[in-house]
Every structure is written in C-alpha cells, then in structure tokens.
C-alpha positions as CSV (number, residue, x, y, z in Angstrom):
1,X,-104.3,-122.1,-79.3
2,X,-104.7,-121.2,-75.8
3,X,-101.7,-119.1,-74.1
4,X,-100.0,-120.5,-71.5
5,X,-99.1,-118.3,-68.5
6,X,-95.4,-117.5,-67.6
7,X,-94.8,-118.8,-64.0
8,X,-91.7,-116.9,-63.5
9,X,-94.1,-113.9,-63.5
10,X,-96.8,-115.0,-61.1
11,X,-94.7,-116.4,-58.2
12,X,-93.1,-113.4,-57.5
13,X,-96.2,-111.5,-57.6
14,X,-97.8,-113.9,-55.2
15,X,-94.8,-113.8,-53.2
16,X,-94.9,-109.7,-53.1
17,X,-98.6,-110.0,-52.2
18,X,-98.2,-112.3,-49.7
19,X,-95.2,-110.3,-47.6
20,X,-97.4,-107.1,-48.0
21,X,-100.2,-108.7,-46.3
22,X,-98.2,-110.0,-43.9
23,X,-96.5,-106.7,-43.3
24,X,-100.0,-105.2,-42.7
25,X,-101.4,-107.5,-40.6
26,X,-98.3,-107.9,-38.3
27,X,-97.0,-104.2,-38.6
28,X,-94.4,-103.0,-35.9
29,X,-96.8,-101.3,-33.7
30,X,-98.8,-104.5,-33.5
31,X,-95.9,-106.6,-32.9
32,X,-94.5,-104.5,-30.2
33,X,-98.0,-104.2,-28.6
34,X,-98.2,-108.0,-28.4
35,X,-94.6,-108.4,-27.3
36,X,-95.5,-105.6,-24.3
37,X,-98.4,-107.8,-23.3
38,X,-96.5,-111.1,-23.5
39,X,-93.8,-109.5,-21.3
40,X,-96.2,-108.2,-19.1
41,X,-98.2,-111.4,-18.7
42,X,-94.6,-113.6,-18.3
43,X,-93.7,-111.1,-16.1
44,X,-96.8,-111.7,-13.7
45,X,-95.8,-115.5,-13.7
46,X,-92.3,-115.0,-12.9
47,X,-93.4,-112.6,-9.9
48,X,-95.7,-115.6,-8.8
49,X,-92.9,-117.9,-8.8
50,X,-90.5,-115.7,-6.9
51,X,-93.3,-114.9,-4.2
52,X,-94.1,-118.7,-4.0
53,X,-90.3,-119.3,-3.0
54,X,-90.1,-116.3,-1.0
55,X,-93.0,-117.3,1.1
56,X,-91.9,-121.1,1.5
57,X,-88.5,-120.2,2.2
58,X,-89.8,-118.1,4.7
59,X,-92.2,-120.7,6.5
60,X,-89.3,-123.1,6.2
61,X,-87.1,-120.7,8.0
62,X,-89.3,-119.2,10.5
63,X,-92.3,-121.4,10.8
64,X,-91.0,-125.0,10.5
65,X,-93.0,-125.7,7.6
66,X,-90.9,-127.8,5.5
67,X,-93.4,-128.7,2.4
68,X,-93.3,-125.8,-0.3
69,X,-97.0,-125.8,-0.4
70,X,-97.0,-122.5,-2.5
71,X,-94.8,-123.6,-5.0
72,X,-96.9,-127.0,-5.6
73,X,-100.0,-125.1,-5.8
74,X,-98.3,-123.0,-8.6
75,X,-97.1,-126.3,-9.8
76,X,-100.6,-127.6,-10.0
77,X,-102.0,-124.4,-11.6
78,X,-99.1,-124.9,-14.4
79,X,-99.7,-128.7,-14.9
80,X,-103.4,-128.2,-15.4
81,X,-103.4,-124.8,-17.2
82,X,-100.5,-125.5,-19.3
83,X,-98.7,-128.9,-19.2
84,X,-95.8,-127.5,-17.8
85,X,-94.3,-127.9,-14.2
86,X,-93.0,-125.0,-12.3
87,X,-89.6,-126.4,-12.6
88,X,-89.5,-126.3,-16.3
89,X,-91.4,-123.0,-16.1
90,X,-88.2,-121.9,-13.8
91,X,-85.7,-123.6,-16.2
92,X,-87.1,-122.0,-19.4
93,X,-87.8,-118.6,-18.3
94,X,-86.0,-117.6,-15.3
95,X,-82.8,-119.8,-14.6
96,X,-81.6,-122.9,-16.4
97,X,-80.1,-124.0,-13.0
98,X,-83.4,-124.6,-10.9
99,X,-81.8,-125.8,-7.6
100,X,-79.4,-122.8,-8.0
101,X,-82.1,-120.4,-8.1
102,X,-83.9,-121.8,-5.1
103,X,-80.8,-121.7,-3.1
104,X,-80.0,-118.3,-4.1
105,X,-83.4,-116.9,-2.9
106,X,-83.5,-118.9,0.3
107,X,-80.2,-117.4,1.0
108,X,-81.2,-113.6,0.3
109,X,-84.2,-114.2,2.4
110,X,-81.9,-115.6,5.2
111,X,-79.8,-112.4,4.6
112,X,-82.9,-110.3,5.0
113,X,-84.1,-111.9,8.2
114,X,-80.6,-111.5,9.6
115,X,-80.5,-107.7,9.1
116,X,-84.2,-107.5,10.3
117,X,-83.4,-109.1,13.4
118,X,-84.4,-112.7,12.8
119,X,-87.5,-114.8,12.7
120,X,-89.2,-113.0,15.7
121,X,-89.0,-109.3,14.3
122,X,-90.2,-110.8,11.0
123,X,-93.2,-112.3,12.8
124,X,-93.4,-108.8,14.6
125,X,-93.6,-107.2,11.5
126,X,-96.2,-109.5,9.9
127,X,-94.2,-110.6,6.9
128,X,-96.5,-113.4,6.6
129,X,-99.5,-111.1,6.3
130,X,-97.6,-109.2,3.4
131,X,-96.7,-112.4,1.7
132,X,-100.1,-114.5,1.7
133,X,-101.9,-111.7,-0.1
134,X,-99.2,-111.0,-2.4
135,X,-99.3,-114.8,-3.5
136,X,-102.9,-114.9,-3.6
137,X,-103.2,-112.0,-5.8
138,X,-100.8,-113.0,-8.1
139,X,-102.0,-116.6,-8.2
140,X,-105.6,-115.3,-9.0
141,X,-104.4,-113.2,-12.1
142,X,-102.3,-116.3,-13.1
143,X,-105.2,-118.2,-13.0
144,X,-107.0,-115.5,-15.3
145,X,-103.9,-114.6,-17.4
146,X,-104.2,-115.3,-21.4
147,X,-100.3,-116.0,-21.5
148,X,-99.2,-119.4,-23.1
149,X,-95.7,-120.9,-22.8
150,X,-94.1,-121.0,-26.5
C-alpha cells in the first residue's frame, strides 16, 4: 500500500519557503530604494501641482487671466496618463480639501506680492519668466515619469 503524505508537515514547509523567497525578493534595502524612488516621483507631481497653482494665481492676480490654464494642462496629462483628475490627485496626495488648498496658495501668493511691492514689482522682477520654465520643466519630467498612483 502506498504511503500517504502528511499535509500537516507539507503546508508549513511551503509557507516557510514562500516567505523566505518573498523576503529575499523584497529585502529592506530594495524596499527602501523603491520607496525613495516612489517618493521622489510623487514629489515631482506635487511640485508640478504647486507650480501650476502658483502660476495660475499670479496670472489671475497680475495679468487678468482668470482661467487656470496650467492646472488644466496638468489635468489633461493626469486624465490621459493616469485616468485621474488633478483635483483627485490633490485630494489623495496633498490635501483632502482641494478648495481650501487652492485658496491658501492664492493667499500665500498675494502676501508675497504685497511684500515685494505688488504686481508691477513682480513684473519688473520677471516672475513670469521664472514660473514658466519651472512649470515647463516639471511638466516634461512628469510626462516621462514612471510613477503611477496606487
């Protein structure tokens, strides 16, 4: 008569093998390296949103452009690349209250404008020439970014 194998001994052995393989594949060094890469990529997208909000607030306040064209451009990128709106990105990764965040960023820019002497001083200091390249650089990096929302 053939011997039956004892399942109570096989299952723990398979479980132990599984966890040892998983530990080897996902060692702490690899996990922290992946986390750092993800955090850097996520930070890139957060910076992109911040610069878009700052540029749009500046355009609204000093140039009379009421549309949020930079945030809309980021929104198009996120919808096509991630099927995620920029507002949902803000809600998930920056601040639950999207309106409050936008209002705070606008007030922060207005305070900075007041300290520098208003829109005329900002224009003479070429704020637009500083904001546009920052936005363009971050946008191009975000287009190429391998990051994907979880």
